[in-house]
N, CA and C of each residue as an Amber inpcrd file, in Angstrom:
protein
   117
   0.8440000  -1.2020000   0.0000000   0.0000000   0.0000000   0.0000000
   0.8770000   1.2490000   0.0000000   1.8960000   1.2340000   0.8400000
   2.7610000   2.4060000   0.9350000   3.4580000   2.6790000  -0.4000000
   3.9240000   1.6070000  -1.0310000   4.5870000   1.7510000  -2.3270000
   3.6480000   2.3810000  -3.3420000   2.4120000   1.9010000  -3.3380000
   1.4370000   2.4200000  -4.2940000   1.2540000   3.9310000  -4.0950000
   1.1290000   4.3340000  -2.8220000   0.9440000   5.7490000  -2.5240000
   2.1340000   6.5630000  -3.0200000   3.3350000   6.0360000  -2.7940000
   4.5310000   6.7550000  -3.2150000   4.5210000   7.0070000  -4.7180000
   3.9160000   6.0840000  -5.4640000   3.9540000   6.2330000  -6.9120000
   2.8040000   7.0840000  -7.4380000   1.6480000   6.9920000  -6.8030000
   0.5100000   7.7350000  -7.3260000   0.6470000   9.2330000  -7.0680000
   1.1750000   9.6000000  -5.9140000   1.2750000  11.0260000  -5.5880000
   2.1980000  11.7820000  -6.5550000   3.4390000  11.3170000  -6.7660000
   4.2880000  12.0370000  -7.7250000   3.6660000  12.0530000  -9.1170000
   2.9770000  10.9830000  -9.4640000   2.3190000  10.9340000 -10.7590000
   1.3080000  12.0610000 -10.8920000   0.5130000  12.2460000  -9.8710000
  -0.4980000  13.2940000  -9.8960000   0.1800000  14.6640000  -9.9720000
   1.2400000  14.8480000  -9.1970000   1.9630000  16.1130000  -9.2230000
   2.4920000  16.3970000 -10.6140000   3.0310000  15.3620000 -11.2280000
   3.5610000  15.5350000 -12.5760000   2.4530000  15.9340000 -13.5290000
   1.3190000  15.2970000 -13.3950000   0.1990000  15.6160000 -14.2710000
  -0.2280000  17.0670000 -14.0550000  -0.3060000  17.4870000 -12.7880000
  -0.6890000  18.8650000 -12.4910000   0.3170000  19.8420000 -13.0790000
   1.5970000  19.5230000 -12.9250000   2.6400000  20.3870000 -13.4710000
   2.5080000  20.4980000 -14.9760000   2.2940000  19.3710000 -15.6040000
   2.1320000  19.3490000 -17.0530000   0.9420000  20.2120000 -17.4510000
  -0.1560000  20.0680000 -16.7120000  -1.3690000  20.8320000 -16.9840000
  -1.1070000  22.3290000 -16.8280000  -0.4320000  22.6940000 -15.7480000
  -0.1130000  24.1010000 -15.5110000   0.7420000  24.6590000 -16.6330000
   1.7320000  23.8710000 -17.0560000   2.6180000  24.3220000 -18.1220000
   1.8190000  24.5520000 -19.4020000   0.9080000  23.6310000 -19.6970000
   0.0780000  23.7700000 -20.8960000  -0.7720000  25.0330000 -20.8070000
  -1.3520000  25.2670000 -19.6290000  -2.2040000  26.4400000 -19.4670000
  -1.4000000  27.7250000 -19.6460000  -0.1970000  27.7660000 -19.0700000
   0.6390000  28.9540000 -19.2010000   1.0150000  29.1950000 -20.6520000
   1.3390000  28.1350000 -21.3610000   1.6830000  28.2550000 -22.7700000
   0.4910000  28.7850000 -23.5460000  -0.6760000  28.2500000 -23.2480000
  -1.8940000  28.6890000 -23.9220000  -2.1470000  30.1680000 -23.6430000
  -1.9900000  30.5610000 -22.3960000  -2.2010000  31.9480000 -22.0060000
  -1.2500000  32.8670000 -22.7640000   0.0190000  32.4750000 -22.8380000
   1.0150000  33.2650000 -23.5590000   0.6140000  33.4160000 -25.0160000
   0.2000000  32.3160000 -25.6100000  -0.2060000  32.3280000 -27.0120000
  -1.3880000  33.2660000 -27.2070000  -2.3420000  33.2020000 -26.2960000
  -3.5200000  34.0590000 -26.4120000  -3.1380000  35.5290000 -26.2770000
  -2.3270000  35.8390000 -25.2960000  -1.8930000  37.2240000 -25.1110000
  -1.1460000  37.7130000 -26.3360000  -0.2830000  36.8570000 -26.8640000
   0.5030000  37.2160000 -28.0350000  -0.4190000  37.5250000 -29.2090000
  -1.4310000  36.7200000 -29.4320000  -2.3270000  36.9570000 -30.5580000
  -3.1550000  38.2160000 -30.3270000  -3.4370000  38.5260000 -29.0810000
  -4.1540000  39.7690000 -28.7840000  -3.2820000  40.9660000 -29.1390000
  -1.9940000  40.8660000 -28.8480000  -1.0610000  41.9470000 -29.1640000
  -0.9060000  42.0660000 -30.6790000  -0.8260000  40.9180000 -31.3380000
  -0.6560000  40.9200000 -32.7880000  -1.8990000  41.4390000 -33.5000000
  -3.0810000  41.1260000 -32.9760000  -4.3250000  41.5560000 -33.6210000
  -5.1650000  42.3710000 -32.6520000  -4.8370000  43.6260000 -32.4650000
  -5.6460000  44.4380000 -31.5410000  -7.0450000  44.6500000 -32.1150000
  -8.0540000  44.5110000 -31.2810000  -9.4150000  44.6590000 -31.7960000
  -9.8980000  46.0940000 -31.6150000
């Protein structure tokens, strides 16, 4: 049980980190396109 916990927690953290990185990249892209195409 302990081993399983050790593996699932870092996995979740990694997934969250990956998700955060994707969101930040998306945000940057959106801001950039707003700057490129002012409405």
